[in-house]
C-alpha positions in Angstrom: 84.7 62.4 93.2 81.5 64.5 93.2 81.5 67.7 95.2 78.5 70.0 95.4 80.5 73.3 95.2 77.4 75.1 94.1 76.2 74.8 97.7 79.2 76.7 99.1 78.5 79.7 101.4 77.1 82.2 98.9 76.5 84.7 101.6 80.3 85.1 101.8 80.5 85.4 98.0 77.8 88.1 98.0 79.7 90.0 100.6 82.8 89.7 98.5 81.1 91.0 95.3 79.5 93.9 97.2 82.8 95.0 98.7 82.3 93.9 102.3 84.8 91.1 102.6 88.4 90.8 103.7 88.6 87.0 103.5 88.7 86.5 99.7 91.7 84.2 100.1 89.5 81.8 102.0 86.9 81.7 99.2 88.9 82.0 95.9 92.1 80.5 94.6 93.2 77.0 95.6 91.3 75.8 98.7 92.4 72.5 100.3 89.6 69.9 100.3 90.0 66.3 101.3 92.6 64.8 98.9 92.9 67.7 96.6 91.9 71.3 96.0 88.8 73.3 95.0 89.7 76.1 92.6 87.4 79.1 92.5 87.9 82.1 90.2 85.7 85.2 90.0 85.3 86.1 86.3 81.6 87.1 85.7 82.0 88.2 82.1 84.0 85.2 80.8 82.3 82.8 78.5 84.4 79.8 79.6 87.4 79.0 81.8 89.8 76.1 81.8 92.5 75.0 84.2 95.7 73.1 83.3 98.6 72.1 85.4 100.8 69.3 86.7 97.6 67.6 88.1 96.0 67.6 84.6 99.2 66.6 82.7 98.9 70.1 81.3 95.7 69.3 79.5 92.8 71.7 79.7 90.0 70.9 82.1 86.9 72.9 81.8 85.6 74.7 84.9 82.0 75.0 85.8 80.4 78.4 86.1 77.9 79.7 88.7 76.1 82.2 86.5 74.3 83.9 89.5 77.5 84.8 91.3 79.9 84.9 88.3 82.6 82.5 89.5 84.1 79.4 88.0 85.0 76.3 90.0 86.4 72.8 89.8 87.9 70.2 92.0 91.2 68.6 91.1 93.4 66.0 92.8 96.2 68.6 93.0 98.9 68.6 95.6 101.5 70.9 97.2 104.2 71.7 94.6 101.9 71.5 91.6 102.0 74.4 89.1 98.9 75.5 87.1 97.5 78.1 84.8 94.0 79.5 84.0 92.7 79.9 80.5 90.0 82.6 80.1 87.7 82.5 77.1 85.8 85.6 76.0 84.2 86.2 72.6 86.4 83.5 71.1 89.7 84.8 72.5 91.7 82.4 74.7 94.1 84.1 77.1 96.2 82.4 79.8 96.3 84.0 83.2 97.8 83.5 86.6 95.4 82.9 89.4 94.6 86.3 91.1 94.7 84.5 94.5 97.8 82.4 93.8 100.0 82.1 96.9 103.2 81.7 94.8 104.2 81.8 91.2 106.9 80.3 88.9 110.3 82.0 88.6 110.7 85.2 86.6 109.8 84.6 82.9 106.8 82.5 83.5 103.6 83.1 85.4 102.3 79.6 86.4 100.6 79.6 89.8 102.1 77.3 92.5 100.2 75.4 95.2 102.1 75.8 98.5 101.9 74.5 102.0 100.4 77.4 104.0 100.9 75.7 107.4 103.7 77.2 109.5 104.2 77.0 113.3 105.3 80.5 114.5 107.3 80.9 117.7 106.6 84.6 118.2 103.6 84.5 120.5 105.2 86.7 123.2 106.2 89.4 120.6 102.9 89.4 118.9 101.0 89.6 122.2 103.0 92.6 123.4 103.3 94.6 120.1 101.5 97.9 119.7 101.2 100.9 117.3 104.1 102.5 119.1 102.6 106.0 119.5 104.4 106.5 122.8 107.3 104.1 122.1 110.5 104.3 120.1 110.2 103.4 116.4 113.3 103.6 114.4 112.8 101.8 111.1 115.5 100.2 108.9 114.2 100.0 105.3 115.7 97.3 103.1 115.4 95.8 99.7 115.7 92.0 100.1 117.5 91.5 96.8 120.3 94.0 97.4 120.9 94.3 101.2 123.5 91.5 101.0 123.8 90.0 97.6 126.1 87.0 96.9 124.8 86.0 93.5 121.9 86.4 91.2 119.2 85.3 93.7 118.8 86.1 97.3 116.6 84.0 99.6 115.0 85.5 102.7 116.9 83.0 104.8 120.2 83.8 103.2 120.4 87.1 104.9 118.2 86.8 108.0 120.9 86.0 110.5 123.2 88.8 109.4 120.3 91.2 109.2 119.2 90.4 112.7 122.7 90.9 114.1 123.0 94.2 112.2 119.6 95.6 113.3 120.3 94.7 116.9 123.8 96.2 116.9 122.5 99.4 115.3 119.6 99.8 117.7 116.8 99.8 115.1 113.4 98.7 116.3 111.8 97.6 113.1 112.7 96.4 109.6 110.6 97.7 106.7 110.7 95.5 103.6 110.1 96.8 100.1 107.4 94.8 98.3 107.8 91.0 98.1 104.5 90.4 96.4 105.2 88.7 93.0 106.1 91.1 90.2 107.4 90.6 86.7 109.9 93.5 86.2 112.8 93.4 88.8 113.7 97.1 88.4 110.2 98.0 89.5 111.3 96.9 93.0 107.9 95.2 93.5 105.8 98.3 93.2 104.1 96.9 90.0 102.7 93.6 91.1 100.9 90.7 89.4 100.5 88.5 92.5 98.8 90.3 95.4 98.7 87.1 97.5 102.0 85.5 96.1 105.4 85.7 97.8 107.9 86.6 95.1 109.8 83.5 93.9 113.0 85.6 93.7 113.2 85.5 97.5 111.9 82.1 98.3 108.6 80.4 99.2 106.0 81.7 101.6 107.3 79.5 104.3 110.7 81.2 103.9 109.2 84.6 104.4 107.2 83.4 107.4 110.3 82.0 109.0 112.1 85.3 108.2 109.4 87.3 110.1 109.4 84.7 112.9 113.1 84.9 113.5 113.0 88.7 113.6 110.2 88.6 116.1 112.1 86.2 118.3 114.9 88.8 118.4 112.5 91.6 119.3 112.4 93.2 115.9 109.2 94.3 114.3 108.4 93.8 110.6 106.7 96.3 108.3 105.9 95.4 104.6 105.3 97.7 101.7 102.1 96.9 99.8 100.7 98.6 96.7 97.0 99.4 96.4 96.9 102.0 93.7 97.8 100.0 90.6 98.9 96.6 89.1 101.3 95.5 86.4 100.3 95.8 82.8 101.3 92.3 81.9 98.6 90.4 79.9 98.5 87.3 82.2 97.8 89.4 85.4 94.6 91.3 86.3 94.4 93.3 83.1 91.1 92.6 81.3 91.0 89.5 83.4 87.6 88.1 82.3 87.8 89.7 78.8 86.5 93.0 80.2 87.8 95.7 82.6 87.1 93.6 85.7 89.7 95.2 88.0 90.3 98.5 86.1 88.2 101.4 84.9 86.9 101.2 81.3 87.1 105.0 80.9 89.9 106.5 79.0 92.1 108.7 81.3 91.4 106.6 84.4 92.8 103.3 83.3 96.5 103.9 83.2 98.9 105.5 85.7 101.9 107.7 84.9 104.1 104.6 85.2 102.2 102.6 82.5 100.6 100.4 85.1 96.9 100.0 85.5 94.9 101.7 88.2 92.5 99.7 90.4 88.9 100.8 90.1 87.6 101.0 93.6 84.0 101.9 92.5 83.6 98.1 92.1 82.8 96.1 95.2 84.8 93.0 94.3 87.9 95.2 93.8 87.5 96.6 97.2 87.2 93.1 98.7 90.1 91.8 96.7 92.5 94.4 98.1 91.1 94.3 101.6 91.7 90.5 101.5 95.2 91.0 100.2 96.1 93.3 103.2 94.4 90.9 105.7 96.2 87.9 104.1 99.7 89.3 104.6 99.0 90.6 108.1 97.3 87.4 109.3 99.4 84.7 107.6 102.8 86.4 108.0 102.4 88.0 111.4 103.3 91.5 110.1 103.4 94.4 112.5 102.7 97.1 110.0 101.8 97.8 106.4 103.1 100.8 104.6 100.8 101.7 101.7 102.6 103.1 98.7 101.7 106.2 96.7 98.6 107.2 98.7 98.5 110.6 97.0 97.9 108.8 93.7 94.8 107.3 95.3 93.5 110.4 96.9 93.7 112.4 93.7 93.2 111.2 90.2 96.7 110.0 89.2 98.1 112.2 92.0 97.0 115.4 90.3 95.3 117.7 92.8 94.0 119.8 89.9 91.9 116.8 88.8 90.2 116.7 92.2 89.7 114.2 95.0 88.9 110.6 93.9 85.9 109.9 96.1 85.7 106.2 95.4 89.3 105.8 96.5 88.8 107.9 99.6 85.9 105.7 100.6 88.0 102.6 100.0 91.0 103.8 102.0 88.7 104.7 104.9 87.0 101.3 104.7 90.3 99.5 104.4 91.8 101.1 107.4 88.6 100.7 109.5 88.4 97.0 108.6 92.1 96.3 109.4 92.1 98.3 112.6 89.1 96.2 113.8 90.6 92.9 112.9 94.2 93.7 113.8 94.1 96.5 116.4 97.9 96.4 117.2 99.1 96.4 113.6 100.3 99.8 112.2 98.9 101.3 109.0 101.3 103.8 107.4 100.7 106.1 104.5 103.4 107.1 102.0 101.6 110.3 101.1 103.1 113.4 99.6 99.9 115.3 99.3 98.4 118.0 101.6 95.1 116.2 102.0 94.0 116.7 105.6 93.2 114.2 108.3 95.2 111.3 106.9 95.9 109.9 110.3 92.6 110.8 111.9 90.3 107.8 112.6 87.3 107.2 110.5 84.9 108.5 113.2 86.6 111.9 112.8 86.1 112.0 109.0 89.8 111.0 108.6 91.4 108.3 106.4 92.3 106.2 109.5 96.1 105.7 109.0 98.2 105.5 112.1 101.2 107.3 110.5 102.0 109.4 107.5 105.4 109.9 105.9 106.4 113.6 106.3 107.6 114.2 102.8 107.6 117.9 103.4 110.1 117.5 106.2 112.3 115.3 104.0 112.3 117.6 101.1 112.9 120.8 103.1 115.7 119.1 105.1 117.6 117.8 102.1 117.2 121.2 100.3 118.7 122.9 103.4 121.7 120.7 103.5 122.3 121.0 99.8 122.8 124.8 100.3 126.3 126.1 101.1 126.9 127.3 104.7 127.1 131.0 103.8 123.6 131.1 102.2 121.7 128.9 104.7 120.4 131.9 106.5 118.1 132.5 103.5 116.8 128.9 104.0 116.3 129.1 107.7 112.6 128.3 107.5 113.4 124.9 105.9 114.3 123.8 109.4 111.7 125.7 111.4 108.7 125.1 109.2 108.0 121.5 110.1 106.9 122.3 113.6 104.3 124.7 112.3 102.3 121.8 110.9 103.7 118.8 112.8 100.8 118.2 115.2 98.2 118.1 112.3 99.1 114.5 111.7 101.1 111.6 113.2 104.2 112.0 111.1 107.1 109.7 110.4 110.4 111.2 109.2 111.7 109.2 106.2 115.1 109.2 104.5 114.1 106.4 102.2 115.1 104.5 99.1 113.5 107.1 96.8 116.0 109.7 97.9 119.2 107.7 97.0 118.4 106.3 93.5 118.0 107.5 89.9 120.7 110.1 90.0 119.4 111.7 93.3 122.7 110.8 94.9 123.4 109.0 98.2 122.9 111.0 101.4 126.5 111.8 101.9 126.7 113.4 98.4 123.6 115.6 99.1 125.7 117.4 101.8 127.3 120.7 100.7 131.1 121.2 100.9 134.2 119.1 100.7 134.8 115.5 101.8 135.4 116.1 105.5 132.6 118.6 105.9 130.1 116.3 104.2 130.6 113.7 107.0 130.2 116.5 109.7 126.9 117.6 108.1 125.6 114.1 107.7 126.0 113.6 111.4 124.1 116.9 111.9 121.3 115.8 109.7 121.0 112.4 111.4 121.0 114.1 114.8 118.3 116.5 113.7 116.2 113.6 112.4 116.6 111.4 115.4 115.8 114.1 117.9 113.0 115.8 116.0 109.4 114.7 117.0 108.1 111.8 115.0 109.0 108.2 114.3 112.1 107.6 112.1 113.0 105.7 108.9 116.3 105.2 107.1 117.2 103.2 104.0 119.9 100.6 104.1 123.3 102.1 103.5 122.5 105.4 105.1 124.1 104.1 108.3 127.5 103.7 106.7 127.4 106.9 104.6 127.8 104.9 101.4 129.0 106.8 98.4 127.2 104.5 96.0 123.8 105.3 94.8 121.4 102.4 95.4 121.3 99.8 92.7 118.9 96.9 93.0 121.3 94.6 91.2 124.2 95.2 93.6 124.8 94.6 97.2 125.3 97.4 99.7 129.1 98.0 99.8 129.7 96.9 103.3 133.5 96.9 102.8 133.4 100.7 103.0 133.3 100.3 106.8 137.0 99.3 106.5 137.7 103.0 106.0 137.9 104.7 109.4 135.8 107.7 108.4 132.9 105.4 107.5 133.4 103.2 110.6 133.4 106.3 112.8 130.2 107.5 111.2 128.6 104.1 111.6 129.5 104.1 115.3 128.0 107.6 115.7 124.7 106.4 114.2 124.7 103.3 116.4 125.1 105.4 119.6 122.7 108.1 118.4 120.1 105.3 117.8 120.8 104.0 121.3 120.1 107.4 122.9 116.9 107.7 120.9 115.7 104.2 121.8 116.4 104.4 125.5 115.2 107.9 126.5 111.5 108.5 126.6 112.0 112.3 125.9 112.6 111.4 122.3 109.5 109.3 121.6 106.9 109.3 124.4 105.4 112.7 123.6 106.0 112.7 119.8 102.5 113.9 119.1 101.9 116.1 122.1 103.1 119.7 122.1 104.5 119.3 125.6 107.2 117.1 124.2 109.0 119.8 122.2 110.1 123.4 122.8 112.3 125.6 120.7 115.2 127.2 122.7 117.0 128.8 119.7 114.8 129.2 116.6 115.3 132.6 115.0 119.1 133.0 114.8 119.3 132.9 111.0 122.6 134.8 111.0 124.5 132.0 112.6 122.2 129.0 111.6 122.3 127.7 115.2 119.2 125.8 116.3 118.4 124.4 119.8 115.4 122.7 121.2 114.3 120.5 124.2 112.6 117.1 124.1 110.7 116.2 127.2 108.7 113.3 128.7 107.9 113.2 132.4 111.3 113.3 134.2 113.3 112.8 130.9 114.6 116.1 129.5 117.2 116.7 126.8 118.7 119.8 125.0 119.7 119.4 121.3 122.1 121.9 119.9 122.8 122.0 116.1 125.4 124.4 114.6 124.3 124.2 111.0 127.0 126.5 109.6 130.7 126.3 108.9 131.1 128.9 111.7 132.9 128.6 115.1 131.4 130.1 118.3 133.6 130.5 121.4 130.7 131.0 123.8 127.2 130.6 122.4 124.7 131.5 125.1 121.4 129.8 126.1 119.2 131.5 128.7 118.0 129.3 131.5 116.3 130.3 134.8 116.8 127.1 136.7 119.4 125.3 138.7 120.5 122.7 136.2 123.2 120.3 135.2 123.8 119.6 131.5 125.4 116.2 130.8 126.5 115.7 127.3 125.4 112.3 126.0 126.7 112.5 122.4 128.7 114.9 120.4 129.5 114.6 116.7 133.1 115.8 117.3 133.9 113.2 120.0 137.0 111.1 119.4 134.8 108.0 119.4 133.5 109.2 116.0 136.8 110.5 114.6 136.6 114.0 116.1 139.1 115.8 118.4 136.8 117.4 121.0 137.0 116.7 124.7 135.1 113.8 126.2 131.5 114.3 127.2 131.0 117.5 129.2 129.1 118.2 132.4 128.1 121.8 132.9 126.3 123.2 136.0 124.5 126.5 136.0 122.5 128.4 138.7 119.2 130.1 138.3 119.6 133.3 136.3 122.9 132.2 134.7 123.3 131.4 131.0 124.6 128.2 129.5 127.7 128.9 127.4 128.8 126.4 124.9 131.8 126.3 122.5 130.4 125.2 119.2 132.6 124.0 116.4 131.8 124.1 112.8 128.9 121.8 111.9 128.7 120.4 115.4 125.8 118.4 116.8 125.4 117.9 120.6 122.8 116.3 122.8 122.7 117.1 126.5 120.6 115.4 129.2 119.2 118.1 131.6 119.1 117.2 135.3 118.1 119.1 138.3 121.0 119.9 140.6 119.9 117.5 143.2 119.7 114.6 140.8 122.4 112.0 140.6 124.7 112.3 137.5 127.0 109.9 135.9 
């Protein structure tokens, strides 16, 4: 069969080479055509290229080269389910590679590319039509690792866990699930952050159609899906992108720029085809899998050379990030773009027209580090660390922040969240309820890693399932119930999310009482108003006073010492005060309480 592939749309290929394309997956890789597939591979510096696979009986078929545009091409009578490999020849060296645009790959230990059926009929039109970036809506993210959320054996398919995951997320009142990378990667303990397949769904967890069904089912149950993608680097394995055409095609040739601190290889975004490759990867996952958000890993390592501020800003990467976000925001205006960025680089969440990077959200790593440091300190000395709690609101409105307690904080000897708390067994649970109340009522969207909601004592291990049996112990079940109810209050009261990024949504009531380590603040939105009281010390207060000059009713909506959560304090309280009176509260050691504030003429329940 003769096909004039030379006459394909070279304007698109020029756009790709020059860095202006986000549809590379429609140009390169296996493209369906009549009774087979056209294969195109960009490798301008290769002398020759061959393809072999099930459709060639694993004999080498030489591909033709377009010398003007630097790509190889061939038509084969290939079919869905066929495996194949590429052989790149440069200066007499023959190296086998996976297809950079492969949609799937063979199981771990091999790297053959797999032709898959990319057709899938989604049933999530209503959800996709109504989704948004959630600036004024609740967003409480549940971060999971597919391979260890619920692990029965060696392998875990997306569809093995989806029903139980949906039930758990709905019961716990989370709004979104964030999934650690599922792009194909060779080394399991890298958790997917060192990839070889930027368009390939990892064979560990199923085929692309399995992941599509996974997302579809979550959407049908009202749950958004965010995926971690990596844009800073790729795996060092020889069959991947490394010296793909015999030269540094995707990476920098300059010593000191090529390798990251993890031994992986940095993308070189000074090259147009690299920019198009990664923009196409992001667009592919959003478009083909109906994702609601992308969390970009290690942004600080893109902003600065290998994350080192002393080496200066990496201008090529800055331009790429800005272009990436601008492109995606135009194509997918209701999809969230989230930066995992630990740097102090300004305007990360400003739009490109404001000289910003154009992300919608940025992880508040400063809040996370300060908060954990505070809770690691013993109660007696917390007065010296008072600013660890107050500091976040000094800078909070500079960006649109998201408050993360992620996988990075509970692995590699960092200890699970419960063991970061200071004190004995009982007091650790009290303080963990405090920490979670602080997180859920502080301005900003929220993220918690799987296992945080049951106060697991096990540090996360990618090879083992979360220990769900721990809920059989009353103290863990009580804690889990507290988190569920706390999430419900957050999700169903606009005061806690509608004005996250507007100063009118937050006001300190008690901010400078370092001697007692008591904090109090209000969250507000229109007619929704709440008081949050946090006693951060192991200190009892018989009548702690809060000054109010209004006729108000305070209705307690949740208290960490309520019997529902294993405590012994009275049921929810209702306290009325007149203008000029003070609100007096009995505060137990390490107590967290949230009160809805009503005018005296409003109906209360």
